[in-house]
MARSE-309523 format. One line per 2 residues: number of its first residue (from 1); their letters; for each residue x, y, z of N, C-alpha, C, O. Coordinates in Angstrom, 1 decimal. Example, Ala and Ser with C-alpha at 12.3 -4.5 7.8 and 13.67 -1.06 7.14 Angstrom:
<atoms>
1	AS	13.2/-5.7/7.8/12.3/-4.5/7.8/13.2/-3.3/7.8/14.2/-3.3/8.5 | 12.8/-2.2/7.1/13.7/-1.1/7.1/12.9/0.0/7.9/13.4/1.1/8.0
</atoms>
This chain:
<atoms>
1	XX	162.4/112.0/22.7/161.3/111.6/23.9/162.3/110.8/24.7/162.6/111.3/25.8 | 162.9/109.7/24.2/163.7/109.1/25.4/164.6/109.3/26.2/165.2/108.5/26.9
3	XX	164.9/110.9/26.1/165.6/111.1/27.1/164.8/112.3/28.3/165.4/113.1/29.0 | 163.6/112.1/28.3/162.7/112.6/29.1/162.5/112.0/30.4/162.5/112.6/31.4
5	XX	162.4/110.5/30.2/162.7/109.4/32.0/164.1/109.4/32.1/164.7/109.0/33.1 | 164.8/109.8/31.3/166.2/109.3/32.2/166.4/110.7/32.8/166.9/110.6/33.9
7	XX	166.1/112.4/32.2/165.8/113.4/33.0/165.2/113.5/34.2/165.7/114.3/35.1 | 164.3/112.9/34.4/163.4/112.6/35.1/164.1/111.8/36.3/163.9/112.4/37.4
9	XX	164.9/110.5/36.3/165.5/109.8/37.3/166.5/110.3/37.8/167.0/109.7/38.7 | 167.0/111.5/37.1/168.4/112.2/37.6/167.6/112.9/38.2/167.3/112.2/39.1
11	XX	166.9/114.1/38.4/166.0/115.0/39.1/165.5/114.4/40.0/165.8/114.9/41.0 | 164.7/113.0/40.3/164.4/112.4/41.5/166.0/111.9/42.2/166.1/112.0/43.4
13	XX	166.8/111.5/41.6/167.8/111.3/42.4/168.7/112.1/43.4/169.1/111.7/44.4 | 168.8/113.3/42.8/169.4/114.1/43.2/168.4/115.2/44.4/169.0/116.0/45.1
15	XX	166.8/115.1/44.6/166.2/115.7/45.3/166.4/114.1/46.3/165.8/114.4/47.3 | 166.8/113.0/46.4/166.9/111.9/47.3/168.3/112.0/48.0/168.6/111.5/49.0
17	XX	169.0/112.7/47.3/170.3/113.0/48.3/170.3/114.1/49.0/170.8/114.1/50.1 | 169.6/115.5/48.4/169.2/116.0/49.4/168.8/116.2/50.5/169.4/116.6/51.4
19	XX	167.5/115.7/50.4/166.4/115.1/51.1/167.7/114.4/52.5/167.8/114.7/53.7 | 168.4/113.3/51.6/168.9/112.6/52.9/170.2/113.0/53.7/170.7/112.6/54.8
21	XX	170.7/114.1/52.5/171.4/115.2/53.3/170.9/115.9/54.7/171.4/115.8/55.9 | 169.7/116.8/54.1/169.0/117.3/54.9/168.1/116.8/56.2/167.4/117.6/56.8
23	XX	168.3/115.7/56.3/167.7/114.8/57.1/169.1/114.5/58.2/169.0/114.6/59.4 | 170.5/114.1/57.7/171.6/114.0/58.9/171.5/115.0/59.3/171.3/115.1/60.5
25	XX	171.7/116.4/58.6/172.4/117.8/59.5/171.3/117.9/60.4/171.6/118.7/61.3 | 169.7/117.3/60.6/168.9/117.4/61.4/169.1/116.6/62.8/168.9/116.9/64.0
27	XX	169.4/115.5/62.0/169.9/114.2/63.8/171.2/115.2/64.0/170.9/115.9/65.0 | 172.4/115.5/63.6/173.2/115.8/64.2/173.0/117.1/64.8/174.1/117.6/65.3
29	XX	172.1/117.8/64.8/171.9/119.0/65.2/171.0/118.8/66.6/171.2/119.4/67.6 | 170.2/117.9/66.5/169.3/117.4/67.8/170.3/116.5/69.0/170.3/116.5/70.2
31	XX	171.0/115.6/67.9/172.2/114.9/68.6/172.9/116.0/69.7/172.8/115.9/70.9 | 173.6/117.0/69.1/174.4/118.0/69.7/173.6/118.8/70.6/174.2/119.2/71.6
33	XX	172.3/119.1/70.5/171.3/119.8/70.8/171.1/119.1/72.8/171.2/119.7/73.9 | 170.8/117.9/72.6/170.5/116.7/73.7/171.8/116.6/74.4/171.6/116.5/75.6
35	XX	173.2/116.5/74.0/174.7/116.4/74.6/174.7/117.3/75.5/174.9/117.1/76.7 | 174.1/119.1/74.9/174.6/120.5/75.3/173.8/120.5/76.9/174.1/120.9/78.0
37	XX	172.2/119.7/76.4/171.4/119.8/77.8/171.9/118.9/78.6/172.1/119.2/79.8 | 172.1/117.8/78.1/172.6/116.9/79.8/173.9/117.4/80.2/174.4/117.0/81.3
39	XX	174.6/118.1/79.6/175.5/118.6/80.4/175.4/119.7/81.5/175.6/119.7/82.7 | 174.8/121.0/80.3/174.4/121.6/81.5/173.7/121.4/82.3/173.6/122.2/83.2
41	XX	172.9/120.2/82.4/171.7/119.9/83.7/172.8/118.9/84.4/172.4/118.7/85.5 | 173.9/118.1/84.2/174.9/117.7/85.2/175.3/118.5/85.9/175.2/118.3/87.1
43	XX	175.8/119.4/85.6/176.5/120.8/86.4/175.4/120.6/88.0/174.2/120.4/88.0 | 176.5/120.8/89.3/175.9/121.2/90.2/175.3/122.6/90.5/176.2/123.5/90.7
45	XX	173.9/123.1/90.5/173.6/124.2/91.1/173.2/124.2/92.6/173.5/123.3/93.4 | 172.6/125.0/92.8/171.9/125.7/94.1/171.8/126.8/94.8/172.6/127.8/94.6
47	XX	170.7/126.8/95.7/170.6/128.1/96.1/170.7/127.9/97.5/170.6/128.8/98.3 | 170.7/126.4/97.9/171.3/126.9/99.9/171.9/125.7/100.2/171.4/124.7/99.7
49	XX	172.7/125.5/100.9/173.2/124.4/101.4/172.6/123.1/101.6/173.3/122.1/101.9 | 171.0/123.1/101.5/170.6/121.8/102.0/170.4/121.0/100.6/170.0/119.8/100.5
51	XX	170.7/121.7/99.7/170.6/121.3/98.0/171.9/120.3/98.0/171.8/119.4/97.1 | 173.3/120.4/98.9/174.7/119.7/98.7/174.6/119.0/99.6/174.0/119.0/100.7
53	XX	175.4/118.0/99.0/175.9/116.5/99.6/176.2/117.2/101.1/176.3/118.4/101.5 | 176.2/116.0/101.6/176.8/116.2/103.3/177.9/116.5/103.3/178.8/116.0/102.6
55	XX	178.3/117.7/104.3/179.7/118.3/104.6/179.6/119.4/103.5/180.3/120.4/103.8 | 179.0/119.5/102.5/179.3/120.7/101.6/178.4/121.7/101.5/177.2/121.4/101.6
57	XX	178.8/123.1/101.3/177.7/124.0/101.4/177.6/124.8/100.0/178.2/124.5/98.9 | 176.7/125.9/100.1/176.7/126.4/99.0/177.1/127.6/98.9/177.0/128.5/99.7
59	XX	177.9/127.7/97.1/178.5/129.2/97.1/177.5/130.0/96.3/177.5/130.0/95.1 | 176.8/130.7/97.2/175.5/131.5/96.5/176.3/132.5/95.1/175.7/133.0/94.2
61	XX	177.4/132.5/95.3/178.0/133.4/94.4/178.0/132.7/92.8/177.9/133.4/91.8 | 178.1/131.6/92.8/178.2/130.6/91.6/177.2/129.9/91.2/176.9/129.8/90.0
63	XX	176.5/129.1/92.4/175.6/128.0/92.5/176.4/126.7/92.6/176.0/125.8/92.0 | 177.4/126.6/93.3/177.9/125.5/93.2/177.5/125.0/94.5/176.8/125.6/95.2
65	XX	178.2/123.8/94.6/178.0/123.1/96.0/180.2/123.2/96.2/181.1/123.2/95.4 | 180.1/123.1/97.4/181.6/123.4/97.5/182.1/122.5/98.8/181.2/122.2/99.6
67	XX	183.1/122.2/98.9/183.7/121.5/100.5/183.6/123.2/101.5/183.0/123.1/102.6 | 184.0/124.2/101.2/184.0/125.3/102.5/184.1/126.5/102.1/184.5/126.8/101.0
69	XX	183.9/127.3/103.0/183.7/128.8/102.3/184.8/129.7/103.1/185.5/130.7/102.8 | 184.6/128.9/104.5/185.3/129.6/105.4/185.8/128.3/106.4/185.5/127.2/106.5
71	XX	186.8/129.1/107.0/187.3/128.0/108.0/185.9/127.5/109.4/186.1/126.9/110.4 | 185.0/127.9/109.0/183.7/127.4/109.7/183.1/126.2/109.3/182.3/125.6/110.0
73	XX	183.5/126.0/108.1/183.2/124.7/107.4/183.6/123.5/107.7/182.9/122.5/107.7 | 185.2/123.7/108.1/185.8/122.9/108.1/186.3/122.1/109.4/186.4/122.7/110.4
75	XX	186.6/120.6/109.4/186.6/120.0/110.3/187.6/120.0/111.1/188.3/120.8/110.5 | 188.2/119.7/112.2/189.6/119.4/112.9/190.5/119.5/112.8/191.5/120.2/113.1
77	XX	190.2/118.4/112.0/191.5/117.6/111.0/192.0/118.1/110.2/193.2/117.8/110.1 | 191.6/119.1/109.2/192.0/120.4/108.5/190.9/121.4/108.8/189.7/121.2/108.5
79	XX	191.4/122.4/109.6/190.5/123.3/110.2/190.7/124.3/109.2/190.0/125.3/109.5 | 191.4/124.3/108.1/191.4/125.9/107.1/191.0/126.0/106.1/191.8/125.5/105.3
81	XX	189.8/126.8/105.5/189.4/126.5/103.9/190.3/127.8/103.0/190.4/129.0/103.3 | 190.8/127.0/101.9/191.7/127.3/100.7/190.1/128.1/100.1/189.2/127.6/99.4
83	XX	190.3/129.2/100.5/189.0/130.0/99.7/189.5/130.5/98.0/188.9/131.3/97.3 | 190.8/129.8/97.8/190.6/130.0/96.2/190.2/128.5/95.7/189.7/128.5/94.6
85	XX	190.3/127.3/96.4/190.0/126.3/95.8/188.7/125.5/96.5/188.1/124.5/96.1 | 188.4/126.3/97.6/187.2/126.0/98.5/187.0/124.1/99.0/186.0/123.3/98.8
87	XX	188.7/123.8/99.7/189.2/122.8/100.0/189.6/123.3/101.3/190.1/124.4/101.6 | 189.4/122.2/102.1/189.4/122.3/104.0/191.2/121.5/103.7/191.5/120.4/103.3
89	XX	192.1/122.8/104.4/193.3/121.9/104.8/194.0/122.4/105.9/193.7/123.6/106.2 | 194.9/121.8/106.5/195.9/121.7/107.5/196.1/122.9/107.6/195.7/123.7/108.4
91	XX	196.8/123.3/106.7/196.7/124.9/107.0/196.8/125.5/105.2/197.0/124.9/104.2 | 196.4/126.9/105.6/196.6/127.7/104.1/198.1/128.8/104.3/198.5/129.5/103.4
93	XX	198.7/128.9/105.5/199.9/130.2/105.7/200.3/129.5/106.6/199.7/128.7/107.2 | 201.6/130.0/106.7/202.9/129.2/107.3/202.9/129.4/108.8/203.3/128.7/109.7
95	XX	202.4/130.4/108.8/202.0/131.1/110.5/201.1/130.6/111.3/200.8/131.1/112.4 | 200.5/129.1/110.7/199.5/127.8/111.0/200.5/126.8/111.4/200.1/125.8/111.9
97	XX	201.5/126.9/111.3/202.3/125.7/111.2/203.0/126.1/112.1/202.8/127.3/112.4 | 204.2/125.2/113.0/205.0/125.3/114.2/205.9/123.9/114.0/205.8/123.0/113.2
99	XX	206.8/124.1/115.1/207.3/123.4/115.7/208.7/122.7/114.9/209.6/123.5/114.7 | 208.9/121.3/114.3/209.7/120.9/113.5/208.9/121.2/111.9/209.5/121.3/110.9
101	XX	207.7/121.1/112.0/207.2/121.6/110.7/206.2/123.2/110.5/205.0/123.6/110.5 | 207.4/123.7/110.5/207.2/125.5/110.5/206.6/126.0/108.8/206.6/127.2/108.6
103	XX	206.1/125.0/107.7/206.0/125.6/106.3/204.9/124.9/106.0/204.9/123.6/106.1 | 204.0/125.6/105.7/203.1/125.4/104.9/203.0/124.7/102.8/202.8/125.4/101.7
105	XX	203.1/123.6/103.0/203.3/123.1/101.5/202.3/124.1/100.6/201.4/124.7/101.0 | 203.1/124.0/99.0/202.3/124.4/98.5/202.3/123.6/97.4/203.0/122.6/97.5
107	XX	201.5/123.9/95.9/201.5/122.5/95.0/202.9/122.9/94.5/203.7/122.0/94.2 | 203.0/124.1/94.6/204.6/124.3/93.9/205.4/123.4/94.6/206.3/122.9/93.8
109	XX	205.4/123.1/95.6/206.8/122.7/96.1/207.5/121.3/95.8/207.6/120.7/94.8 | 207.9/121.0/96.7/208.4/119.7/96.0/207.8/118.2/96.6/208.1/117.2/96.1
111	XX	206.8/118.4/97.7/206.2/117.6/97.9/204.7/117.3/96.8/204.1/116.3/96.5 | 204.6/118.6/96.3/203.4/118.7/95.4/202.1/118.8/95.9/201.1/118.9/95.2
113	XX	202.1/118.7/96.8/200.9/118.9/97.7/201.0/119.8/98.7/201.9/120.0/99.5 | 199.2/120.6/98.6/199.2/121.8/99.3/198.6/121.8/101.0/198.4/120.8/101.7
115	XX	198.4/123.0/101.2/197.9/123.0/102.8/198.0/121.7/103.9/197.0/121.1/104.3 | 199.7/121.5/104.2/200.5/120.3/104.7/201.9/121.3/105.4/202.8/121.9/104.9
117	XX	201.5/121.1/107.0/202.8/121.3/107.5/204.0/120.6/107.5/204.2/119.6/108.2 | 204.9/121.1/106.9/206.7/120.5/106.7/207.5/121.4/107.1/207.5/122.6/107.4
119	XX	208.6/120.3/106.8/209.5/121.0/107.6/210.7/121.6/106.5/211.7/122.2/106.8 | 210.1/121.5/105.1/210.8/122.5/103.7/209.4/122.1/102.6/208.7/121.1/102.4
121	XX	209.4/123.5/102.0/208.7/123.0/101.0/209.6/123.3/99.7/209.2/123.2/98.5 | 210.9/123.7/99.9/212.0/124.0/98.8/213.0/123.8/99.1/212.9/124.0/100.3
123	XX	214.3/123.5/98.8/215.4/123.3/99.3/216.0/124.8/100.2/216.8/124.9/101.1 | 215.4/125.7/99.6/215.9/127.0/100.6/215.5/127.0/101.9/216.2/127.7/102.6
125	XX	214.6/126.3/102.4/214.0/126.3/103.4/214.8/125.3/104.4/214.6/125.3/105.6 | 215.5/124.6/104.0/217.0/123.7/104.8/217.8/124.5/105.9/218.6/125.3/105.3
127	XX	217.8/124.6/106.6/219.0/125.9/107.2/220.4/124.6/107.3/221.5/125.0/107.1 | 220.3/123.4/107.6/221.2/122.7/107.8/222.3/122.3/106.3/222.0/121.9/105.2
129	XX	223.3/122.5/107.0/224.4/122.1/105.7/224.4/120.8/105.6/224.3/120.3/104.5 | 224.6/120.1/106.8/224.2/118.3/106.2/223.1/117.9/105.5/223.2/117.0/104.6
131	XX	221.7/118.5/105.8/220.5/118.2/105.2/220.1/119.4/104.7/219.6/120.3/105.5 | 220.3/119.6/103.2/220.1/120.8/103.0/219.4/120.7/101.5/219.3/121.6/100.7
133	XX	218.8/119.2/101.2/217.8/119.0/99.9/216.5/118.9/100.7/216.2/118.4/101.8 | 215.6/119.7/99.7/213.9/118.9/100.5/213.9/118.2/99.6/214.4/118.4/98.5
135	XX	213.1/116.8/100.1/212.6/116.1/99.8/211.4/116.3/99.5/210.7/117.2/100.0 | 210.8/114.9/98.3/209.3/114.8/97.9/208.0/115.0/99.3/206.9/115.4/99.3
137	XX	208.9/114.5/100.2/208.1/114.5/101.3/208.0/115.6/102.6/207.3/115.6/103.6 | 209.0/116.7/101.9/209.1/118.2/102.4/209.6/117.7/103.9/209.1/117.9/105.0
139	XX	210.7/117.1/103.7/211.5/117.1/104.9/213.3/117.2/104.4/213.7/116.9/103.3 | 214.1/117.8/105.6/215.2/117.9/105.1/216.1/116.9/105.3/216.3/116.4/106.4
141	XX	217.0/116.5/103.8/217.2/115.5/103.8/218.8/116.0/103.4/219.1/117.1/103.0 | 220.0/114.8/103.6/221.5/114.7/103.3/220.9/114.7/101.4/221.2/115.6/100.6
143	XX	220.3/113.8/101.1/220.2/113.3/99.5/219.3/113.1/99.2/218.6/113.0/100.1 | 218.5/112.9/97.6/217.6/112.6/97.4/217.8/111.8/96.0/218.7/112.3/95.2
145	XX	217.0/110.5/95.5/217.6/110.0/94.1/217.7/110.7/93.0/218.1/110.2/91.9 | 217.1/112.1/93.3/217.3/113.0/92.1/218.7/114.2/92.4/219.2/115.1/91.7
147	XX	218.9/113.8/93.6/220.1/115.1/93.8/221.0/114.5/94.9/220.8/114.6/96.1 | 222.2/113.7/94.3/223.4/112.8/95.5/224.2/113.6/95.6/225.2/113.2/96.2
149	XX	224.3/114.9/95.2/225.8/115.9/95.4/226.4/115.9/96.7/227.6/115.7/96.7 | 225.7/116.1/97.9/225.9/116.0/99.1/226.9/114.6/99.6/227.5/114.5/100.7
151	XX	226.9/113.7/98.5/227.1/112.2/99.0/228.5/112.2/99.0/228.6/112.7/97.9 | 229.4/112.0/99.3/230.6/111.8/99.4/231.2/110.3/98.4/230.5/109.4/98.2
153	XX	232.5/110.3/97.9/232.6/108.6/97.2/232.4/108.1/97.8/231.5/107.3/97.4 | 232.7/107.8/99.1/232.7/106.3/99.8/231.4/106.4/100.3/231.4/105.9/101.4
155	XX	229.8/107.1/99.9/229.0/106.6/100.2/228.0/107.5/99.1/227.1/108.3/99.5 | 228.4/107.1/97.8/227.2/107.6/97.1/226.0/107.1/96.9/225.1/107.8/96.3
157	XX	225.9/106.2/97.3/224.3/106.3/97.3/223.2/106.9/98.1/223.4/107.2/99.3 | 222.1/107.3/97.5/221.1/108.1/98.5/220.1/106.7/98.5/219.7/106.0/97.6
159	XX	219.8/106.7/100.1/218.9/105.4/100.2/218.1/106.5/101.7/218.6/107.1/102.7 | 216.2/106.5/101.1/216.1/106.8/102.5/216.4/108.5/102.9/216.3/108.8/104.1
161	XX	216.7/109.3/102.2/217.3/110.4/102.7/218.9/110.3/103.1/219.6/111.1/103.8 | 219.4/109.1/102.6/220.8/109.5/103.7/221.6/108.8/102.5/221.3/107.9/101.8
163	XX	222.9/109.8/102.5/224.0/109.0/101.8/224.6/107.1/102.3/225.3/106.9/103.3 | 224.4/106.1/101.5/225.0/105.4/102.3/226.1/104.5/100.8/226.2/104.8/99.6
165	XX	226.6/103.6/101.6/228.0/103.0/100.6/227.4/102.2/99.6/228.0/102.2/98.5 | 225.7/101.3/99.7/225.1/100.7/98.8/224.0/100.2/99.3/223.9/99.8/100.4
167	XX	222.7/100.2/98.2/221.2/99.6/98.7/221.1/98.5/98.2/220.3/97.8/98.8 | 221.7/98.0/97.3/221.7/96.7/96.6/223.1/95.9/96.2/224.1/96.5/96.5
169	XX	223.2/94.7/95.6/224.4/93.9/95.5/225.0/94.7/94.6/226.2/95.2/94.8 | 224.1/95.0/93.3/224.2/96.2/91.8/225.3/97.0/92.4/226.4/96.9/91.9
171	XX	225.0/98.2/93.6/226.1/99.1/93.7/227.1/98.5/94.2/228.0/99.3/94.1 | 227.5/97.7/94.6/229.1/96.9/95.1/230.0/96.4/93.7/231.1/95.9/93.8
173	XX	229.3/96.5/92.3/229.7/96.2/91.7/231.2/96.8/90.9/231.8/96.4/90.0 | 231.4/97.9/91.7/232.6/98.5/91.4/233.7/97.8/92.4/234.9/97.8/91.9
175	XX	233.6/97.2/93.5/234.2/96.9/94.8/234.2/95.3/94.4/233.1/94.9/94.7 | 235.2/94.1/93.7/234.8/92.9/93.1/235.8/92.3/94.7/235.9/91.1/94.8
177	XX	236.3/93.0/95.6/236.5/92.1/96.8/235.4/92.3/97.8/235.5/91.5/98.8 | 234.4/93.1/97.7/233.3/93.2/98.5/232.2/93.8/97.7/231.9/95.0/97.6
179	XX	231.2/92.3/97.1/230.6/92.4/96.6/229.5/92.5/96.5/228.9/92.8/95.4 | 228.9/92.3/98.0/227.7/92.3/98.5/227.1/93.2/99.4/227.8/93.1/100.4
181	XX	226.1/94.0/99.6/225.6/95.0/100.4/225.1/94.5/101.9/224.3/93.5/101.7 | 225.1/94.7/102.8/225.2/94.3/103.8/223.6/95.0/104.1/222.9/95.7/103.3
183	XX	223.3/94.8/105.6/222.3/95.7/106.1/222.3/96.8/106.6/221.3/97.5/106.9 | 223.8/97.4/106.9/223.7/98.4/107.4/224.7/99.1/105.9/225.8/99.6/105.9
185	XX	223.9/99.0/104.9/224.6/99.0/103.7/225.6/99.5/103.5/225.4/100.7/103.1 | 226.9/99.0/103.5/228.1/98.7/103.3/228.3/97.4/102.1/227.7/96.3/101.8
187	XX	229.4/98.1/101.5/229.7/96.4/101.1/230.6/95.7/101.2/231.7/96.2/101.0 | 230.4/94.5/101.4/231.2/93.5/102.1/231.6/92.2/101.4/231.1/92.0/100.3
189	XX	232.2/91.5/101.9/232.8/89.8/101.3/231.4/89.1/100.8/231.2/88.5/99.7 | 230.8/89.3/101.5/229.6/88.6/101.7/228.1/88.7/102.4/227.9/89.8/102.9
191	XX	227.2/87.9/102.4/225.8/88.0/103.4/225.1/87.1/103.7/225.6/86.1/103.1 | 224.0/86.7/104.4/223.6/85.5/104.5/222.9/85.4/103.2/223.0/84.2/102.7
193	XX	222.2/86.2/102.5/221.3/86.0/101.2/222.5/86.4/100.2/222.3/87.0/99.1 | 223.5/86.2/100.5/224.6/86.1/99.0/226.1/85.5/99.5/227.2/86.1/99.4
195	XX	225.8/84.3/100.0/226.5/83.7/100.7/227.6/82.9/99.3/228.8/82.6/99.4 | 226.8/82.9/98.2/227.7/82.4/97.5/229.1/83.0/97.0/229.9/82.3/96.5
197	XX	229.2/84.0/97.2/230.2/85.3/96.9/231.2/84.6/97.6/232.3/85.0/97.4 | 231.2/83.3/98.7/232.2/83.0/98.8/232.8/81.6/98.3/232.2/80.6/98.6
199	XX	234.3/81.5/97.6/234.3/80.3/97.3/235.7/80.2/97.2/236.4/81.1/97.8 | 236.3/79.2/96.5/237.6/78.8/96.6/238.1/78.0/98.2/237.5/77.2/98.9
201	XX	239.2/78.6/98.2/239.8/78.6/99.7/239.3/78.8/101.3/239.6/78.3/102.4 | 238.3/80.0/100.7/237.3/80.1/102.0/235.7/80.2/101.2/235.0/81.1/100.7
203	XX	235.5/79.2/101.3/233.6/78.9/101.3/232.6/79.7/101.9/231.6/80.1/101.4 | 233.2/79.9/103.0/232.0/79.6/104.2/231.9/81.3/104.2/232.7/82.2/103.8
205	XX	230.6/81.4/104.6/230.3/82.8/104.8/229.8/83.2/106.3/228.7/83.0/106.7 | 231.0/83.9/107.0/230.7/84.1/108.3/229.3/85.1/108.7/229.8/86.2/108.6
207	XX	228.5/85.3/108.9/227.3/85.6/108.3/227.3/87.1/109.9/226.5/88.0/110.0 | 228.2/87.0/110.7/228.6/88.1/111.6/229.1/88.7/111.1/228.5/89.7/110.8
209	XX	230.3/88.5/110.8/231.4/89.3/110.0/231.1/89.6/108.7/231.9/90.2/108.0 | 230.0/89.1/108.2/229.9/89.5/106.5/231.3/88.6/105.5/231.3/88.6/104.3
211	XX	232.3/88.1/106.4/233.8/87.6/105.8/233.6/86.2/105.3/233.3/85.3/106.1 | 233.9/86.0/104.0/234.4/84.6/103.8/235.4/83.8/104.5/236.4/84.4/104.3
213	XX	235.5/82.8/105.1/235.9/82.1/105.7/236.7/80.7/105.2/236.0/80.2/104.3 | 237.7/79.9/105.5/237.8/79.1/105.6/237.1/77.8/105.6/237.1/76.8/104.8
215	XX	236.1/78.1/107.4/235.7/76.8/108.0/234.9/77.7/109.0/235.1/78.8/109.5 | 233.8/76.8/109.2/233.0/77.0/110.2/232.9/75.5/110.9/233.3/74.4/110.6
217	XX	232.1/76.3/112.3/232.2/74.9/113.1/231.3/73.7/112.3/231.7/72.6/112.5 | 230.4/73.8/111.6/229.5/72.8/111.0/229.9/72.5/109.3/229.0/71.8/108.7
219	XX	231.2/73.0/108.5/231.9/73.1/107.5/233.2/73.0/107.3/233.8/74.0/107.0 | 233.8/71.5/107.5/235.6/71.3/107.5/235.9/71.4/106.6/237.0/71.8/106.5
221	XX	235.2/71.1/105.5/235.3/70.4/103.9/237.1/70.9/103.7/238.0/70.2/103.4 | 237.3/72.4/103.9/238.9/72.6/103.6/240.1/72.8/104.7/241.1/73.5/104.7
223	XX	239.6/71.9/105.4/240.5/71.3/106.4/241.1/70.2/106.8/240.6/69.4/107.5 | 242.8/70.0/106.1/243.5/68.6/106.1/243.6/67.8/107.6/243.7/66.6/107.4
225	XX	243.7/68.1/108.8/244.2/68.3/110.0/243.0/66.8/110.2/241.9/66.4/109.7 | 243.8/66.2/111.1/242.9/64.7/111.7/243.5/65.1/113.2/244.7/65.3/113.4
227	XX	242.6/65.3/114.1/241.5/65.6/113.8/241.2/67.3/113.5/242.0/68.1/114.1 | 240.4/67.9/112.7/240.4/69.5/112.1/239.1/70.1/113.2/238.1/69.6/113.5
229	XX	239.7/71.4/113.6/239.2/71.8/114.4/238.7/73.8/113.4/239.3/74.4/112.5 | 237.9/73.9/113.8/238.1/75.7/113.1/238.1/76.6/114.0/237.1/76.6/114.6
231	XX	239.0/77.3/114.3/239.0/78.3/115.1/239.0/79.8/114.5/240.0/80.2/113.9 | 238.0/80.6/114.7/237.7/81.6/113.9/237.9/81.9/112.8/238.6/82.8/112.4
233	XX	237.0/80.7/111.8/237.4/80.2/110.7/238.6/80.7/110.0/238.9/81.6/109.2 | 239.1/79.6/110.6/240.4/78.8/110.3/240.4/77.4/110.5/239.6/76.9/111.3
235	XX	241.0/76.9/109.8/241.4/75.5/109.9/242.3/75.2/110.9/243.4/75.7/110.7 | 242.1/74.6/111.8/243.4/73.9/113.1/243.3/72.7/113.5/242.1/72.3/113.8
237	XX	244.5/71.9/113.7/244.3/71.0/114.4/244.1/70.8/115.5/243.2/69.9/115.8 | 244.6/71.5/116.5/243.6/71.9/117.7/242.7/73.1/118.1/242.7/74.2/117.6
239	XX	241.8/72.5/119.2/240.6/73.2/119.1/241.3/74.4/119.9/242.4/74.4/120.5 | 240.3/75.5/119.9/240.7/76.7/120.7/240.0/76.8/122.1/238.9/76.3/122.4
241	X	240.7/77.4/122.9/240.8/77.3/124.4/239.8/77.9/124.7/239.5/78.0/125.9
</atoms>
């Protein structure tokens, strides 16, 4: 007889566990239904353009509000409708481009942007032997950061699509005698921002010529003459004529 109460307790525990599991399943189903309903109700649907935001039209085929269905829906700044994406673009084909930008860019091109009139969409569009690489701005250039194969050894750095000797002092590390990069992108002895390159017997940087000199009119510390004068960066006992 003593086993009966224990069995009843065990049965009650099983029943409670089953009820809890059923309730959890019901809650999950309800939450999933509400989320699905919210998702479907949030989708933009329309039966006329009056139900769309300003500047959009209703695509009656799928009931979606879109930016355009034809050129008539596009502004003058982007007059052509890409009917695949329903977006207004400057161009959808190259026959809508001319002059120095005769190519209509595609998303797969170097610029990564579609519908813009550019000089090139890929390097094969560049006819010039000097500027044979298409940049990510849709321009035919001499080089890019990714491709400087057109650059000679004397100007092996690419800056803004052009081969130059240097773009920073780091590019002049292989030429110890000219360790500074000038404003004209060539390696020189010194610059106004890198005058410390001038040491020893030529401690003065002539920022006009970008050369290290023995002296300047305001720095005669290296001159031993008395009186001392500085003529073209060199110490002298007589003034220049």
